[in-house]
C-alpha positions in Angstrom: -28.9 26.1 59.4 -25.3 27.0 59.0 -24.7 30.5 57.6 -21.6 32.0 56.2 -20.8 35.6 57.5 -19.5 37.8 54.7 -16.2 39.5 55.3 -14.8 42.7 53.7 -11.7 42.1 51.6 -8.6 44.2 52.4 -7.7 46.4 49.5 -4.7 48.1 51.1 -1.5 46.4 52.5 -1.6 45.7 56.2 1.3 47.3 58.0 2.5 45.7 61.2 4.7 47.9 63.4 6.5 47.3 66.6 5.4 49.5 69.5 7.2 52.8 69.4 9.6 51.8 66.6 10.1 51.4 62.9 8.8 48.5 60.9 11.2 45.6 61.0 13.4 45.3 58.0 12.2 42.8 55.4 14.3 39.6 55.3 16.1 38.9 52.1 14.7 35.9 50.2 16.8 32.7 50.4 19.1 32.2 47.4 17.5 30.1 44.7 18.7 26.5 44.6 21.0 25.8 41.7 19.5 23.5 39.1 21.8 20.4 38.7 23.2 20.1 35.2 23.4 16.8 33.4 26.4 16.4 31.1 25.4 15.8 27.5 26.4 12.5 26.0 29.4 12.9 23.8 28.8 12.8 20.1 29.8 9.6 18.3 33.3 10.1 16.9 33.7 7.9 13.8 37.5 8.2 14.1 37.3 6.0 17.2 35.5 3.1 15.5 37.5 0.0 14.7 37.7 -1.4 11.2 37.1 0.6 8.0 37.8 4.4 8.2 34.8 6.7 7.9 34.1 10.4 8.5 31.1 12.6 9.1 28.0 12.1 11.1 26.7 9.1 9.0 23.0 8.2 8.5 20.7 7.5 11.5 18.6 4.4 10.4 16.8 4.0 13.8 17.2 5.0 17.4 20.8 4.0 18.3 21.7 2.7 14.8 24.0 4.9 12.6 25.7 3.8 9.4 28.2 5.1 6.8 28.4 3.9 3.2 32.0 3.0 2.4 31.4 1.6 -1.1 28.3 2.2 -3.2 26.5 -1.0 -4.3 25.9 -1.7 -8.0 23.5 -4.6 -7.7 19.9 -5.3 -6.7 18.6 -3.6 -3.5 17.9 -5.9 -0.6 14.3 -7.1 -1.0 12.3 -6.2 2.2 10.6 -9.6 1.8 14.0 -11.4 2.2 14.3 -13.2 5.5 18.1 -13.9 5.1 21.1 -12.6 3.2 24.6 -13.6 2.4 26.9 -11.0 4.1 30.6 -10.5 4.5 31.1 -9.3 8.0 33.7 -8.1 10.5 32.5 -7.0 13.9 33.9 -5.5 17.1 32.9 -4.2 20.5 33.7 -0.6 21.1 36.7 -1.7 23.2 38.2 -3.3 20.1 37.3 -6.9 20.8 36.6 -8.6 17.5 33.9 -11.3 17.3 33.5 -11.7 13.5 36.4 -11.9 11.1 39.9 -10.7 11.8 42.2 -7.9 10.7 42.5 -9.2 7.1 39.6 -11.7 6.7 35.9 -11.1 6.6 33.5 -13.9 7.6 30.9 -14.8 4.9 27.7 -15.7 6.7 24.1 -16.4 5.9 22.3 -14.2 8.4 18.7 -13.3 9.1 17.6 -9.8 8.0 14.8 -9.4 10.5 15.0 -8.2 14.1 12.9 -11.2 15.3 15.6 -13.7 14.2 18.5 -11.5 15.2 18.3 -8.5 17.5 16.6 -5.1 17.8 18.3 -2.7 15.4 19.7 -5.3 13.0 17.0 -4.9 10.3 17.5 -1.1 10.4 21.3 -1.5 9.9 20.6 -3.2 6.5 18.1 -0.5 5.3 18.2 0.0 1.5 21.5 -1.9 1.1 22.4 -2.9 -2.5 24.4 -5.9 -3.6 28.0 -5.0 -3.5 27.5 -2.2 -1.0 30.0 -2.0 1.9 28.6 -0.2 5.0 30.0 0.5 8.5 27.3 0.4 11.3 27.4 1.4 14.9 24.6 -0.1 17.1 24.0 1.1 20.6 23.6 -1.8 23.0 21.1 0.0 25.3 17.8 -2.0 25.8 18.6 -4.4 22.8 17.0 -7.8 22.9 18.9 -11.0 22.1 22.1 -8.9 21.9 24.9 -10.9 20.2 27.7 -9.3 22.3 27.8 -10.7 25.8 29.2 -8.8 28.7 28.4 -6.7 31.7 27.5 -4.0 30.8 26.6 -4.8 27.2 29.0 -3.3 24.7 28.0 -1.3 21.7 28.7 -3.1 18.4 30.6 -1.9 15.3 30.2 -3.9 12.1 31.7 -3.7 8.6 29.2 -5.4 6.3 29.0 -6.2 2.6 25.8 -7.4 1.0 26.6 -10.4 -1.3 23.0 -11.5 -2.1 19.6 -11.9 -0.6 18.1 -15.3 0.2 14.3 -15.5 -0.3 12.7 -18.8 0.8 10.7 -20.6 -1.9 7.0 -20.4 -1.1 5.7 -22.5 -4.0 4.8 -25.2 -1.5 2.8 -23.1 0.9 -0.6 -24.5 1.8 -3.8 -23.0 0.5 -4.0 -20.6 -2.5 -1.1 -20.8 -4.9 1.1 -17.7 -5.0 1.8 -18.1 -8.8 3.9 -15.2 -10.1 2.9 -12.8 -7.3 5.8 -11.0 -5.7 6.7 -11.6 -2.0 6.5 -8.5 0.0 7.2 -7.7 3.7 7.6 -5.1 6.4 9.9 -4.4 9.3 7.4 -6.1 11.7 8.3 -9.5 10.2 5.0 -9.9 8.3 5.3 -11.2 4.7 2.5 -11.4 2.1 1.6 -12.0 -1.5 -1.1 -10.0 -3.3 -2.9 -12.7 -5.2 -5.5 -10.4 -6.7 -5.9 -6.6 -6.3 -8.8 -5.2 -8.4 -9.3 -1.4 -8.5 -11.2 0.1 -5.6 -10.9 2.0 -2.4 -8.2 0.5 -0.3 -8.9 -0.5 3.3 -7.4 1.9 5.9 -7.0 2.0 9.6 -10.3 2.7 11.2 -12.4 1.0 8.4 -14.8 -1.9 8.9 -14.8 -4.8 6.4 -16.4 -8.1 5.5 -13.6 -10.7 5.3 -13.3 -14.4 4.8 -10.2 -16.3 5.6 -8.6 -19.7 6.0 -5.7 -20.1 8.4 -3.1 -22.9 8.0 -0.2 -24.1 10.0 3.1 -24.2 8.1 3.0 -28.0 8.0 -0.1 -27.8 5.8 -2.7 -28.4 8.6 -5.9 -26.4 8.0 -6.3 -24.8 11.4 -9.1 -22.2 11.3 -11.5 -20.7 8.8 -14.5 -18.4 8.7 -16.7 -20.9 6.7 -19.1 -19.7 4.0 -20.2 -16.5 5.8 -17.8 -13.5 5.8 -17.1 -12.0 9.2 -17.1 -8.3 10.1 -13.8 -6.9 11.3 -12.8 -3.4 12.4 -9.3 -2.4 11.3 -8.3 -0.9 14.6 -6.2 -1.4 17.7 -8.5 -4.1 19.0 -7.4 -6.4 16.1 -4.3 -8.5 16.1 -1.5 -6.3 14.8 -0.4 -8.7 12.1 -3.9 -9.1 10.8 -4.5 -5.4 10.9 -1.4 -4.7 9.0 -2.3 -7.5 6.5 -5.7 -5.9 5.8 -4.6 -2.4 5.2 -4.4 -1.6 1.5 -6.7 -4.4 0.3 -9.4 -3.4 -2.1 -12.9 -5.0 -2.4 -12.7 -8.4 -4.0 -9.0 -8.7 -3.4 -7.2 -11.7 -1.9 -3.9 -11.8 -0.1 -1.8 -14.6 1.4 -0.1 -13.6 4.7 2.9 -15.4 6.3 2.8 -14.6 10.0 5.9 -15.6 11.9 5.5 -17.2 15.4 6.2 -14.0 17.3 3.3 -12.3 15.5 0.8 -15.2 15.7 -0.4 -15.2 19.3 -3.4 -13.2 18.6 -4.9 -16.0 16.5 -4.8 -18.3 19.5 -6.6 -16.8 22.5 -7.4 -20.3 23.9 -3.9 -21.6 23.7 -4.6 -24.3 21.1 -1.8 -23.2 18.7 1.4 -25.4 18.8 4.3 -23.4 20.2 6.5 -21.7 17.6 4.0 -22.1 14.7 4.2 -19.9 11.6 0.7 -19.2 10.3 -0.3 -19.0 6.6 -3.5 -16.9 6.2 -5.5 -16.9 2.9 -7.6 -13.7 3.2 -10.3 -12.3 1.0 -11.7 -8.8 1.4 -15.3 -9.3 0.4 -16.4 -5.7 0.7 -17.4 -2.9 3.1 -20.0 -3.4 5.7 -22.6 -1.3 3.8 -23.2 -4.2 1.4 -20.8 -3.0 -1.3 -19.4 -6.5 -1.7 -17.6 -8.0 -4.6 -19.7 -10.4 -6.7 -16.6 -12.5 -7.4 -15.5 -12.9 -3.8 -15.0 -16.4 -2.5 -13.2 -17.9 0.4 -9.6 -18.4 -0.6 -7.9 -21.7 -0.4 -11.0 -23.8 -1.1 
């Protein structure tokens, strides 16, 4: 058996002395290493921006997206459901190279309003714009996807933009349940939806479980998937496809909702790779009730 021998702890300092002399002088500690300093990035100076003159710090709409309102709008705010808008645009790189418009002329263009069809930061640049509003926007090029300004390294962009009108696609011919007079809604993720019915009740939240029936269509009208006559149980959590999770949140028992899921959000519906590339999915979804049996008596599978 191995045994540990107890030792007595020293409670007084141990003094080492040289034979016949004084204790050696203590050595001075080495100087502390200097911490390198990193120069702060210079603040954005609006006086250096090409185009319309602006002052002040502006409004930060997203990381690396800053805007200044030059002229207040007097018309309808840009509908978040709009996928495109008519805009008058002039645009430059920070070195002054112009790639839309010229010194006197603005290009009038029909442009997408979503990041997925343009580039990261573009949707934020249009936040809360009203028809007639003129805005100057600076967008940092760092880590942007599908950046419209080519060059090595990528140049930050400066845009003068005026909102002329929104362009909302007509959805009257969507397959499945008719949208009727329901308003088209959307979010910055690119998801669009119609609330076809929304009776009173406790809305679904992240973390809830629900009984749901649905029919999934391709945008060409092909009926692709459905849950059949028996509702399925879903947990509204991180394991669920993000577009479907977002589409369920806020639904009340007995409600129905039509989702329009763009191609870049649709991969979660197709774990086996059966979905045609680039497909937009139309989802008729019905929230039957919670998993405790509190189901709506009027619930039925939408689109049938």
